[in-house]
N, C-alpha and C positions, 0 to 999 in steps of 0.2 A: 616578417614582424621585426621591427626596429628594435631600439635598445630597451632593456627591461625598464628603465626609467620612464620611458614614452607611455607605458601602461598606466602610470599613476592618473587617476580622475578620468579613466576611460571605462565605457559600458563594454563588457567582454561577455562571451559565450563559452560554456564548457559543459561537459556531462557530469551529471550527479554521481555516477560511479566513481569519478575522479576527484571528488572533494576529499580532502585529508582530513579537516576536522570541520564541524563535527562529524561524528560517524553518519554516512550516508542515509541509514536507517533512521537515525534521530531527525534528520534534515527533511526526509519525506514525510515523517511523522508530524512534524512543526508546520510543513507546508501543506499536507493534504489529510491530515487526520482526521478532520471533520467532514470530508467529502463522502457522499453516499455512493456505494456500489450497488449494481445489481447484478444478479447471477441465478443459475439454475441449480437447485439442490439435486447433486447426484447420489447423496447417501446420507445416512444419519448414524450417529452412535448411540447405543442404548434403545434404539428403536424411537428416539426422539422424544420420549414421553418423561424419562427420568430427569431430575435436577442435576445440571452439570452435563447435560448432553450437548454434542456437537455436531453441526452441519457442515458438509463437505460440499462446497458450492464452486461450480465452474463460472469464472467471471469472462466475459468476452475481452479479448486483448490480453489477458493474463495465462500464460503457458500453463502453470501448475494450478490444481485446484486450491482454494483457500479453505481453511478451517475456521468456523465461527461457532461461538457458544450460542444455542438455540435462543437462549433468552435475551440475546441481543440482537436478534433479527426484529427490524422495525415494521415489516408488514409483508404482504403478498402480493404481487401483482400479476 
């Protein structure tokens, strides 16, 4: 790479984890917050029937399971 000034007005690539500001979590939420994910429910809190229950969902491509309020699940496939 040449001098730093040569970067001005250039398209560049970088990893989301290397972003300094805004926080990478905020950046991801802004970019992908409305995307739909699909996964398999592997466990439920409160047997899944009580208000405030959560589902533990394994999403393909995501290492750790995610936890989602049952009331926010949009459908079953």
